[in-house]
C-alpha positions in Angstrom: 50.1 -50.4 83.5 53.8 -49.8 84.2 55.5 -47.2 82.0 57.4 -48.8 79.1 61.1 -48.0 79.0 60.8 -46.5 75.5 57.5 -44.8 76.0 59.0 -41.4 75.1 60.1 -42.6 71.7 56.7 -41.8 70.2 53.8 -43.6 68.6 53.8 -44.0 64.8 51.5 -45.4 62.2 52.9 -47.2 59.1 50.5 -47.6 56.2 51.5 -50.1 53.4 50.4 -49.6 49.8 51.7 -52.8 48.1 51.2 -52.0 44.5 53.9 -51.0 41.9 54.0 -50.4 38.2 56.9 -52.8 37.9 59.0 -55.0 40.3 62.6 -53.7 40.7 65.1 -56.6 40.4 66.8 -55.7 43.7 63.7 -55.3 45.7 62.6 -57.8 48.4 59.8 -55.6 49.8 56.2 -56.8 49.8 55.2 -55.2 46.4 53.0 -56.5 43.7 52.2 -55.6 40.1 48.6 -55.8 38.9 47.3 -55.4 35.4 44.1 -53.9 36.7 44.3 -50.9 39.1 43.1 -51.8 42.6 39.7 -50.7 43.8 40.8 -47.8 46.0 37.4 -47.3 47.6 37.4 -51.0 48.7 40.9 -50.6 50.1 39.9 -47.4 52.0 37.1 -49.4 53.8 39.6 -52.1 54.7 42.2 -49.7 56.0 39.5 -48.1 58.1 38.6 -51.4 59.7 42.2 -52.3 60.4 42.9 -48.9 62.0 39.9 -49.4 64.2 41.2 -52.8 65.3 44.6 -51.5 66.1 43.2 -48.6 68.1 41.3 -51.1 70.3 44.6 -52.8 71.1 46.4 -49.4 71.6 43.9 -46.8 72.8 44.6 -43.3 73.9 47.8 -42.8 72.0 49.0 -39.6 70.4 50.3 -40.2 66.9 53.7 -38.5 66.3 54.3 -39.7 62.8 52.6 -41.4 59.9 54.4 -43.0 57.0 52.9 -44.2 53.7 55.3 -46.8 52.4 55.2 -49.5 49.7 55.1 -50.5 47.0 54.4 -47.2 45.4 52.1 -45.0 47.6 52.3 -42.2 45.0 50.0 -44.4 42.9 47.2 -43.7 45.4 44.7 -41.0 44.8 44.9 -37.9 47.0 41.4 -38.7 48.3 42.6 -42.2 49.4 45.4 -40.7 51.4 43.1 -38.2 52.9 40.5 -40.8 53.9 43.2 -42.9 55.6 44.5 -39.9 57.5 40.9 -39.1 58.5 40.5 -42.6 59.9 43.7 -42.3 61.9 42.5 -39.0 63.4 39.1 -40.6 64.3 40.7 -43.3 66.4 43.8 -41.6 67.9 44.8 -38.0 68.8 47.3 -36.7 66.2 50.1 -34.3 67.3 49.9 -30.8 65.9 53.4 -31.3 64.5 52.9 -34.8 63.3 55.2 -35.8 60.4 53.2 -37.3 57.5 55.5 -38.9 55.0 54.7 -40.5 51.6 57.1 -42.5 49.4 57.0 -41.7 45.7 58.6 -42.9 42.5 59.7 -40.3 39.9 57.6 -42.1 37.3 54.4 -41.3 39.3 55.2 -37.8 40.2 52.9 -35.1 38.7 52.4 -31.6 40.1 48.7 -32.2 40.4 49.2 -35.5 42.3 51.6 -33.8 44.7 49.2 -30.9 45.2 46.5 -33.4 46.1 48.8 -35.2 48.6 49.7 -31.8 50.2 46.0 -30.9 50.5 45.2 -34.3 52.0 47.7 -33.7 54.9 51.1 -35.1 53.7 53.9 -32.8 54.7 57.0 -34.8 53.7 57.8 -36.9 50.7 60.6 -39.4 50.0 61.5 -40.1 46.4 63.0 -43.3 45.1 65.6 -41.8 42.8 68.3 -44.5 43.2 70.8 -43.3 40.6 71.6 -40.1 38.7 72.8 -41.6 35.5 70.6 -43.4 32.9 72.8 -46.5 32.3 72.7 -47.4 36.0 69.0 -46.6 36.3 68.3 -49.1 33.5 70.5 -51.7 35.1 68.6 -51.2 38.4 65.3 -51.8 36.5 64.0 -48.3 37.1 61.5 -46.8 34.7 62.6 -43.2 35.0 65.6 -41.2 33.6 68.0 -39.1 35.6 66.4 -36.0 34.1 62.9 -37.2 35.2 64.2 -37.9 38.7 65.6 -34.4 39.1 62.4 -32.9 37.7 60.5 -34.9 40.3 62.7 -33.5 43.1 62.0 -30.0 41.8 58.2 -30.7 42.0 58.7 -32.0 45.5 60.5 -28.8 46.5 57.6 -26.8 45.1 55.0 -28.4 47.3 56.8 -29.7 50.4 59.2 -27.9 52.8 60.5 -31.3 53.8 61.6 -33.9 51.3 64.2 -36.6 50.9 65.4 -39.0 48.2 67.2 -42.3 48.0 70.3 -43.3 46.1 71.9 -46.8 45.8 75.7 -47.0 45.6 78.3 -49.8 45.2 76.1 -50.8 42.3 78.8 -52.3 40.1 82.6 -52.8 40.2 82.8 -50.0 37.6 81.5 -47.4 40.0 84.8 -45.7 41.1 85.1 -43.4 44.1 85.4 -40.4 41.7 82.2 -41.3 39.9 80.3 -41.8 43.1 81.7 -38.5 44.6 80.5 -36.6 41.5 77.0 -38.2 41.7 76.7 -37.7 45.4 77.7 -34.0 45.2 75.1 -33.5 42.4 72.5 -35.1 44.7 73.4 -32.9 47.6 73.0 -29.8 45.4 69.4 -30.8 44.9 68.7 -32.0 48.5 67.2 -29.7 51.1 67.7 -31.5 54.3 67.8 -35.3 54.0 69.3 -38.1 51.9 69.0 -41.9 52.3 72.1 -43.6 50.8 72.2 -47.4 50.6 74.8 -49.9 49.5 73.4 -52.4 47.0 72.8 -55.8 48.7 71.7 -59.0 47.0 68.5 -60.0 48.8 67.1 -63.6 48.8 64.3 -64.2 46.4 65.0 -61.3 44.1 65.8 -61.3 40.4 69.3 -59.9 41.2 70.0 -62.9 43.4 69.3 -65.2 40.4 71.6 -63.2 38.2 74.3 -63.1 40.9 74.2 -66.8 41.4 74.3 -67.3 37.6 77.4 -65.2 37.4 75.6 -62.5 35.3 75.8 -59.8 37.9 78.9 -58.4 39.6 79.0 -56.2 42.7 82.0 -54.5 44.3 84.0 -56.6 46.8 83.6 -55.8 50.5 86.7 -53.6 50.6 85.5 -51.5 47.7 82.1 -51.2 49.3 83.6 -50.1 52.6 85.7 -47.5 50.8 82.6 -46.0 49.1 80.8 -46.1 52.5 83.7 -44.1 54.1 83.7 -41.6 51.2 80.0 -41.2 51.6 80.4 -40.2 55.3 83.2 -37.7 54.4 81.3 -35.9 51.6 77.9 -35.7 53.4 79.5 -34.4 56.5 81.5 -31.8 54.5 78.2 -30.5 53.0 76.3 -30.3 56.2 74.3 -33.6 56.0 76.1 -35.9 58.4 75.2 -39.5 59.0 72.8 -40.0 61.8 71.9 -43.7 61.0 73.9 -46.1 59.0 72.2 -45.2 55.7 70.6 -41.8 56.5 72.0 -38.3 56.4 70.4 -35.1 57.5 70.9 -31.5 58.5 70.7 -31.3 62.3 67.0 -31.3 63.3 65.8 -32.7 59.9 66.0 -36.4 60.7 63.1 -38.6 59.6 61.0 -38.6 62.8 59.1 -41.7 61.7 62.2 -43.8 61.4 63.5 -42.5 64.7 60.5 -44.1 66.3 61.7 -47.4 65.0 65.3 -46.9 65.9 64.4 -45.6 69.4 62.2 -48.7 69.8 59.0 -46.8 70.1 55.5 -48.1 69.4 54.1 -48.3 65.9 50.9 -49.7 64.4 51.4 -51.5 61.0 48.4 -51.1 58.7 48.0 -52.8 55.3 49.1 -55.9 53.5 52.4 -57.2 55.0 52.8 -54.4 57.5 54.7 -55.0 60.7 54.0 -53.4 64.1 55.1 -53.3 67.7 52.4 -52.4 70.2 52.5 -52.2 74.0 49.5 -53.6 75.8 48.7 -54.1 79.5 50.4 -57.5 79.4 53.5 -56.7 77.4 54.9 -55.7 74.0 53.7 -57.5 70.9 55.2 -58.1 67.5 52.6 -58.0 64.8 52.5 -58.6 61.0 49.7 -58.9 58.5 48.8 -61.1 55.6 51.2 -60.2 52.7 49.0 -61.0 49.7 46.9 -57.9 49.0 43.7 -59.7 47.8 43.9 -62.2 50.7 44.5 -59.4 53.2 41.5 -57.5 51.8 39.2 -60.6 52.0 40.2 -61.3 55.6 39.6 -57.7 56.6 36.2 -57.7 54.9 35.3 -61.1 56.5 36.4 -60.4 60.0 38.2 -57.1 60.4 41.5 -58.7 61.1 44.3 -59.9 58.8 47.0 -60.5 61.4 49.2 -63.5 60.8 51.5 -62.7 63.8 50.6 -61.4 67.2 53.4 -62.6 69.5 54.3 -61.4 72.9 58.0 -60.6 73.0 60.1 -61.8 75.9 62.4 -59.5 77.8 65.4 -61.0 76.0 63.8 -60.5 72.6 63.0 -56.8 73.4 66.6 -56.3 74.5 67.9 -57.8 71.3 65.6 -55.7 69.1 66.6 -52.6 71.0 70.3 -53.3 70.3 69.7 -54.1 66.7 67.7 -50.9 66.1 69.5 -48.5 68.5 73.0 -49.3 67.4 72.1 -48.2 63.9 72.1 -44.7 65.2 75.2 -42.5 65.6 73.9 -41.5 69.0 73.8 -45.2 70.1 71.8 -46.7 72.9 70.9 -45.9 76.5 72.2 -48.7 78.7 69.5 -48.1 81.3 66.8 -48.5 78.7 68.4 -51.8 77.6 68.4 -53.0 81.2 64.7 -52.0 81.6 63.7 -53.9 78.5 65.9 -57.0 78.9 65.8 -57.3 82.7 69.6 -57.5 82.8 72.7 -55.4 82.1 74.9 -55.9 79.1 77.9 -58.2 79.7 80.6 -55.8 80.9 83.5 -57.9 79.7 82.1 -58.4 76.2 81.3 -54.7 76.0 84.8 -53.8 77.2 86.4 -56.1 74.6 84.4 -54.6 71.7 85.3 -51.1 72.9 89.0 -52.1 73.1 88.8 -53.6 69.6 87.5 -50.3 68.3 84.0 -51.5 67.3 82.1 -49.7 70.1 82.5 -46.5 72.0 81.1 -44.9 75.1 79.7 -41.4 74.5 80.3 -38.5 76.9 76.6 -38.8 78.0 77.1 -42.5 78.8 75.4 -43.9 75.7 77.0 -46.9 73.9 77.5 -46.4 70.1 79.0 -48.3 67.2 82.1 -46.8 65.8 82.3 -46.3 62.0 84.2 -49.6 61.9 81.6 -51.3 64.0 78.8 -49.9 61.8 80.2 -51.9 58.9 79.8 -55.1 60.9 76.6 -54.3 62.8 74.8 -57.7 62.6 77.9 -59.5 63.9 78.5 -56.8 66.5 74.9 -57.1 67.9 75.1 -60.9 68.0 78.3 -60.8 70.0 77.0 -58.1 72.4 73.6 -59.9 72.9 75.1 -63.3 73.6 
């Protein structure tokens, strides 16, 4: 089959563990709270069957990264993680330097559990810290304290050379630039190579949306949020963790390889309830997603080995649009030749020129097209304008 324009971006496997101890009020991810712990042996068998089905659609790949996301994957047993990694290795080649990441919450971090994950093959962890003061952690619905969060980071440092953690900022109008700077510099002092720093957004269907609509929750106005974003770029760059994607900062060479597969528009298999994937077959690139409800997903896999609710061939136009949306998140920007190979057309030169003149886009010395810091704040509108 013809070589896909983004074939060099890698092949990743995303594994979704949908269970949490509690639902955070800002979270719109596919996560579920259950009073009885899930039967992990039963889920292992289902993951194995789904991995086999994906490998039939995308045979002969070499896996460059694996990511256990959720939910709270750190609630899995080390043996469950190991069994899933074994299944991936049975159906695809796995690169010798494959990045194997696992998301963890500070409340579920124990030295023994991290030791088990390391023994199973995990070589990178990402911790959902979210804030480093107890009042804001409580307001965010988190179940850990700032002290517990930093203790979890210390445990991660003990077992993994590569680790990252998340913080949310622009959490309330009372979060001043000085307060955020102090918190961010404390975080950087505990970070090895990578931080993910997100502005709080009110997502549809969340508890925070209900509170916001009822006037019981206030967030900073857009100008205040933009000022905190700009301060974030300054501080992280000063400390050697520059931004490489809108919300992600790393020491050069320490970027999250798994997420780079997404942003470079590579191929990835989505495994587990509610997982999304993009696979390239002989007749084109397909968007996939699975049944979201864990028990229904499990029953469908057990009954027929397939829980896909979407398997849609993407048009050239859709592929071009997705490449813009993903690639312009990166500071490095997009390759215009790759866009043309995907979309079957060039970008509109006049529209691109106008956005460059207005300061929202820039051409790099290597010819790539990138969003400026001003453009990054308006990325959705920028992509819509550029794709039109």
